[in-house]
N, C-alpha and C positions, 0 to 999 in steps of 0.2 A: 509486439511493437506495431505502430508508433504510439499507442496510447501510453501516456505517462502515468503508470501506476506501479505499486510495489510488486504485484505479480508479474507485470511485463518486464521490469528490470531484472527480477529474480530469474525468470525463465530464460531471458536472453543470455544472462551470464552462464547458465547451465548449458544452453545450446552452443555457445562459443567454446566452452570447455570440452564438451563432448566432441565437437568437430576437431579441436586441437589434439584430442587424444585418439583421433583416427576414426571416429564414428561417422556414419552416413546418416544424417538426421533429417527426418521428415516432420513438418509441423502442421497440425490442423488447428486452426484458430478462427476467430470471428473477423468479419470485415470491420475495419475501424469506423468510428462515427464520422459524420460529415464534417465535423469541426477539426478532425485530426489532419495532420499533414498527409499529402498524397504519397502513396507507396508505389514503387515501381514493381514490375513483375519479378517474382523470385521463384525459381522452379521447384524449390524444396518446401515452399510454404503454400498451403491450401487455405484460402480465406473464404468462409461461407457467410452468406447474408443472414442476419439475425433480427429478431424483434427488439427494438429499443423503445424506451419511454420518450416523452416529449422533450426531456432534457438530454436525449441521446445516450442515456445510461442503460447498460444491460443489467437488468435487475428484475427478479420475479420468476415464478415457476414456468410460465408460458415462454418468456424470453429464453430461459435456460433450456427448455425443451426444444425451442427452435434451433438451438445450436446442437444439442445432444443427438437429435435424430440424424442430422446431416453428418456430424462428426462420426457417429457410429457406422453409418453407411459407408463413408469414405474409408474408415478403418477396416471394414469388411471386404471392400473390393480392391484395396491397394495391396502392395506387396506386404507379405507377412513380416513384422518386425521381430528382432531378437528380444526386445523389451520396449515397453511403453512407459512414459512418465505422464501421469494424469493429475491434472490440477482440479480442485473443487470448482463448482458445487457438488454435493453428493449425488445429484441426479446424473451428472456426467460420469462420476465414479461408478454408479450402478450400471449404466449402459456399457461402460468400457469393461467392467468385469464380465458381463455377458459376452461381449465380443471376444475377450481374451479366452474365455472358456471354449467358444466355438472354434477359434482359430489356433488355440493352444500356444499362447505366448504369455510370458510373465509381464506384470506391470508394477510400477512403483507409485505409491500415492504420496502426493505432496501436501502435507497437513500444515497449512499456514495458520489455521485456527480450527475450532471445533464447532461446526454449524449447529449441531443438535443442542448444545449448551446455550448457544446464542439465541436460538429460536425459543427455547424455554424461558429464558430470562427477559425476552422482549415482549412477553405476553401473547404469543401466538396461541391459537386454539390447541387444545390437547391432541386432537386428531392430527394436526399439522406437526406438532412436536414429535409425536410417535412415528409419523411417516418419515420425517427427516432423520430421526435416530436410526430407524430401520435401514434406510438407504445408506447412511453414513457408515454404519456398522458393516453392512454388506460390502461396501466399497473397500473399507479398511481391512476387513478380515480376509479378503481374497487377494490382497497385495503380497507380492514376494518381499517387499520392503516398504518402509514408510519413512519419509523425511519429515521430521517435526521441527518447527522453528524455535521451540523453547522446551525446557524441562516440563513445564506445566502442560503443554500440548502433548508431549510424549507420554506423560502419565495417563491422560484421558484416552489417547490413542490405544494404549495397551489395554485399558479397561473396555474399549470397544472392539477388541479382538485383534489388534495390531501385533505384528511380530517383526523381528529384525528391524528395529527402529533406530535411525540415525538422528541425533539431535544436532541440527545445524542452523544457528541463527542467521537472520537476513544480513545483508551487507549493503554497502553503497558503492556505486560506480565512481571511483575517485578520478578516473580519467575525464568523466563528464562533469561531476560535481566537485569543484575545487575553488579556492579563492582567487586564482589567477586568470580565470577566463573572462569572457566579455560581460560587461554590465550594461544595463539598459541606459540609453541616453536620457537627458532631461526632456527632450522632445518626445521620445517614445513613452516615457512615463506620463507626460502631460496628456497625450492622446488617450491614454487609459484612465485618465482622471486622477492621477497620483502626482501630487505636488509637494509632499512633505515626507519626512522619514516614516517608514512604514514597517509594520509587522506583516509576516506572510503566513498564510495557511494554505498549503499546497497538497491537494489530495482529496480522497473521498470524504464526504461529510454525511454520514448516515447516523441512525439513531444511537448506535453504540459508541461513536466518536464524541457526540455531544458538543460539536464545535460552536454551537450557538452560545456557549458559556463565555466565549471571548468577547462577543458583541455585548452581552449583558454586563460584563465587567468593564467595558471600554469607556463608559460614561465617566467613571472615576479617573481614568487615565486622562481623558480630555479636560477634566477640571483643572489639572496641573499642566498638561501639555496639549493645548488645542491644536498645535501644529504637528499632529501625528495621525496616521491612518492605518487601517488594516486592509490588506489585499487578500481576497479569497480566490485562489485558482482551484475551483472545486466543482465536483459533480456529486450528486447523491440526494437522498430523500429529504435532507434537512436544508437544502439550498433555498427553497421557497421561504422557509421560516427565517433563514438568515437575511434574505432580501427584505422581508417585512421588518425585521429588527433594524436593519440598516436605514430604511426609510423613516422609521419612528425616531431613531437616534438623531438623524439629520434634522428632523422637525423640532425635536425637543431642545437641541443644542444650538440650532441656527448655523451649524457648520456644514459647508458643502462637502459632500462625499467623504464623511468620516470613515465609512466602510465601503470598499469597492469590491463588487463581486464580478469576476470574469470567468469566461469559459476556460477549461483546462487547456494547456498549450503543450507543444512538443517538448521532449526532454531538454534540448539545448536552450530553449527559451525559458523553461522552468528553472534551469540552473542559473540563468542570468537574473531572474527574479530573486532567487535565493541569495545570490551574492550581494545584491543591493539592499537587502533587508536589515533592519536593526535587530530583529529577533524573529525566530520561527515559532509558530504556535502549533502544539500537538496536544491531543486530549483523548482520554478513554474514560467512559462513564463507569465507575466502579459497580460491580455486582451484576453486570449484564452478560457475563460469560466470556468476557475478553480481558480479564484481569491479568492473564499470562501473556498477552500479546506485546510484542516489541515493534512499534510502528517504524516502518522504513523512513517515514517523514523525519524522524529524529536524526537518522544517519545522513540523509541527503543534505539536511540543513547544516549539520556540523561539518560534513565534508566540504561544504561551500564556505566554511569559516563563520557561520552564523550561529550565535548562541540560541538555545532552545528554552521556551517557556512551556513547561509540561504540566497539564492539569489532569489529575485523576490517578488511576492505578496502572501497574505494570512494572516489569523488571527493568525497563529503561530508567526508572526513577533512581535506581541504585547507581547506575553509571553516571547519570547527570549530577547526582549529589557527590559521589566519591571523587569524581574527576573534574569537578567545577566546570561543567559543560553548559551551564545555564541556571534556570530556576525551576523548582518543583513546587507545585501548589496543590492543596486539597481542592476537590471539585466543588468550589463555591465561588460566586462572583467576587466577593470581597478578597478572598485569598488569591484568586487569579489576578485581580487588579493590582494587588500589592506586588506580585511577581513581575507583572508587565512594567510597572513603574520602576522597579529595580533595574531592569534591563534598559529601559528608556533613559534613565539617569546616567548609566555608565556605558557609554558607547564603546564597543570593542575596538581595541587598537589593531593595527595590522599584525603585530606580533601575536596578539591573542587569537586572532582569526587563524593564523598559521598553526598555532598550538592545537586548536580544535580540529582542524583538518588533519593534522599529523596523528591525532589520537585515533581517528577513524581509519586512516591508512594503516596504522600499526595493529589495530584490534578488530576492525569490522569491514574489511575491504570486500567488495562484491566479487572480485576475481578469485580470491581465496575461497569464498563460499561456493562459487560456481564449480571450481575444480573439485572440491570435496564432494559435492552432490553428484557431479558427473562420474567420479570414480565409484561412488556407491551404486549408481544406476548400472554401470557396466559390470560391477561385481555381482549384482542380482541376475543379470543376463547370464554370466558365466556359471553361477551356482545352479541355475535351472538346467543348463546343458549338461552339467557333470553328474 
């Protein structure tokens, strides 16, 4: 924290649960981007400076290495832990396996996805794909335990040498994301360029999410509902493309700000944006190695009482369909536009928003997820000592 991302929320929940179970937790993480809220000094958190791109995003091998080298050094000189919990990318995992071998402590790998599959399916050069797979397998095979966020990830983790795998899906922080908290005022929305009912896309917009599909589909929505907008609170490689699409759409339709692209915001403000939206947009491009992912964007939206428009592949489609949590569309502009129009026509009532939030509370709460992972991490520490 304070970066509002799936990994941040997930790891914060685990840290809280570990502390509640009596653990003394030390965190090594990156300094937040300049756009993030200011953080006060916290004695158990080490924040190291890292290389970021011009959009303040930590992405790419040199930026990863800028963190890995410093994190490894800190792990080498600090007090020896009973166990470490290591988050991707695989470069970090490889460095931390070496540190754990030198200092003789176990670590748990948090498999939120499978990086080698993703690199292969996004057209990376073969040498890069092989290198990522070697690093990922090295990190996974050395772990005393692996937390996988889905059955699909668990299957691939085992194929890459993983053992002692816990399948624990992501959750949503229902204390933060809920229907009853603060919403943005009309004045606050106007300052951001938002004057109409809006769809929200909140989170990373990289190649494998394919979030640009929503802007492509939006012209058909505007044909029937010109008083509608999309708000992107996004960072990622596709944001420049989305900004280009937004400008082209404004020119073609003559509508001012049909798509508003804003910098990511802190968790509390992100929750306020979610509560005020008519629908939340989530997407995964099929066939790029992320078909087994369950985006946390789905859960934070539903926990806020906002129905989801989901485009593409993933296990979340089953929950959304079976429990009437929104609309699921094939990954095409026509299908996505149809789903967006359905949500635009039928504004969710207060009772419906409460039902969506209750479903997350009952089935996908972040606190329950954090407690399960914390117990697993501590069990890995105990098994190594015995």
